[in-house]
N, C-alpha and C positions, 0 to 999 in steps of 0.2 A: 831420243833426242829428233826423230825425223818428227814425232807429232808436236813434241814444242816450236819446230822450225815452222811446220805446217800450219801452226795454230797462228803465230807470229804473224805469218805472213797473211794468213783470214784478218787478225784485225788492222792491220796494213791497209789491207784491200778495203775493211768495214769504214776505218777511219776516214779514207782518203774520199771512198762516197757520201760520207755523214758532210765530209769538208765540200764534196763539190755540190751539194746539196745546200748546203749552208749559202755558199757562193753563189748559187744559182737564185737562190731566196733572197738574199742582199743584194744583189741588182734588179732584181724585179721590185723590191721593194724602193731601191733609189729609183730606178724608172719611176716609178705610181708617185715620187714623192716629186720630182723635176716634170712629170705630166701635170699634174696638180698644181704646181708653181707656176707651168709657162697657162693653164686655163685660167688661174686665179690674177698673173700679168693680162691676159686678153681681157678678161672683164673688167678689170679695172681702166681699162685704156678705153675699153667700147664707153664707160660708165662716164668716164674726162670727155671723151669726145661729146656723148650727152649733153651734159651738162655746161659744155663749151659752147653746145649749138644753141643752148635753150638763152642759155645769158647772152647768147647775140640777138636771136631772134626776140626777148624781152624788149632789151635797147632798143629797137628798131620799134617797137610797139609804140613804146614809148614817146619815140623823135616821131611817129608818124600823127598820132591819134592827134596832136594840132591841128594839121592839118585835113586831116576826117573830118574832125568839127566844124572848119570853115564850110565843107562840103555840106554836113545836117542843118548848118544855121540858113547855108543859100537857098537849101531845098526847100525847108520849114518857112521862109519868104516866100518864096515863089508859088506855095500853094492857093494862095487868093487870087494869084492872077488869071486874068484872060486864058482860056484852055488851050490854044492853039499857041500862044508866047510861054505858058506852062510845059505842053511838051516840046518843047524848042529848047526851052531851058534843063528839062529835064535830060533830055539827049547828051547837051553840053556837059551836064553834070555826071553823066554816065563816062562820057569818054575820061573828064578828070579825074572820075574815081579809079575810074580802071588804072590810070598812070601811078597815080598816085599807091592802089593797092599791090603792081606790080614787083614792088622791093620785098613784101609780107608774102607776096607766094612764093618765091624763088626761096626766102630764107626758109618757110616750110618744107619744102622740097629740101633741101639740106636736113632741117630736120629731121625729116620722114628717112631721109638714110641711116640715119642712126637707130631707127626702129627693122632695118631690113628693109623696108619699103622705097622699093625704085621710083625714078620718074618715069619710068614708061607704064607702073601699076597704077601711078598714079592722072597720068593723062587716059589709060586707057577707062577710068571710072568718069573723068570730069569731060573726055574728047579735046577739049581746049586747053594746053598745056599752059596758057596765061590766066585761066579761069581763075577771077579774084573770090571765089567760093573756097580755095584750097587756101588761103589764108585762113578762116574759120578753122580749119583743122588744127591749123598751130597752134590758134588760142586754145584749143579744147588740150591741148597736150601740155601748152605752157601751166593751165591752170590745173593739170591734173599731177604735173612734177612738183608743182609748189605747193599741192598737201593743201588748197582751198577748201573752204566749207562746201558743203551740200547747196547749200542759199546761193552759192557763186554759179552753180550751174542753172537752177530753177531762173534767177535774174536774167541769164541769157536766155533764159527761153522765152523769156518776158518781153527782154530784145528783140530778141530774134524774130518773135511772131511779130511785132508790132506794125509791121510792114508786109504785102505779100506781092511779088512780081507774076506776073503773067505772061505767059512766052513771047508778049509785043513789048515787052520791058512798059505797061503801062503799070502805074501804080496804082493800087487799090486798099482802101482799110480793109484789113482782116475781121473776120467772125467775132462776134464775142467770145466761142468755145476756142478761137486758134491757140491759145497758150499751152491746153492741153493736149490738144493735137498736135503738137508742135515738140513736145515731149518726146514723144515717140515717134512721130513722124520724120525728124532730124537729127535724131540719136541723142535727147539729152540723157537717156538710161545710159548709155555708152560714156557720158560724161561723167556720171556717176560712179561706174564701175573707174574710170579714172581716179577721181577722188578716193577711192579705195585703196590706191597703190596698185592697182592692176595691170598698169600702162604695159601690154605686148604687144609682138608683132601683129597676132589675131585682132588685137582691139582696134590697133592704128588704123589695119585695112578698114575693119567695121563702121569704124567712124568717117573713111572715107567714103564710102558706099552709103553712108546715112547723109551725108553732106550732099553729094554729088545726086541724090535724086529728087534734093529739093531746087525746083524752080527758083532762081533769085539772080535778078542782074547786079551789074556793078555798083550800082546806086545803094541796092538795097543789102550787099555785103559791107560796105563801108559803113553803110548805118547801123547795122548788126555788131562790125566789128568796134565803131566810137562806143555805143552803148556798153559793151563788153567789157571793155576799155576803161570807161566812165565808173562802173560797176564796181570793177577790180582797184580803183583809184591809182590808177596809173599817168596822173595825169593832174 
């Protein structure tokens, strides 16, 4: 009789132990499911924010392109003029280009936040928080996320390499092999990585460093942005 009672107690203890183990496993399973669900929700929210920022930036590019087009026309018209008059005209166009490009610069910084790139990190590379070249990074990202063909990156290289600005903002025609050099120097290789769908925080930062290393005035950045938008058919 005592053996039977002892056996029953042992069975009950075993059942309780198994029940506790099952409960723990169940809690762990539910915890993992909740954690995964939260991660998925966070990823979806981040993706939503990024797509919203991209749409806003694209709309601004399309809105700004006609104004940049006017600058390009004014610049081309002024090229044959007297050197002194042309220098004065270029300074005026530089100022105008910087003003027009500023909204694109601000929206690029907002877009970069969705890649976990802060404004401080951008300013560290460009020094000037309103540097017009920052907008070119936004164009890289926009083209990449829209899954454009690789030729777009090459066309952008050709547009970007059409003019070269010295430190004095003096416009000079590029060397014959400038396009080939720009593919590496400005980071078209990074753009190609974008086009493969490999847009990450590290790649975005690499693009920033590449563009920041390029000496380009506001007018040059505006010309590049215009040619790029024209290539993309955004106007």
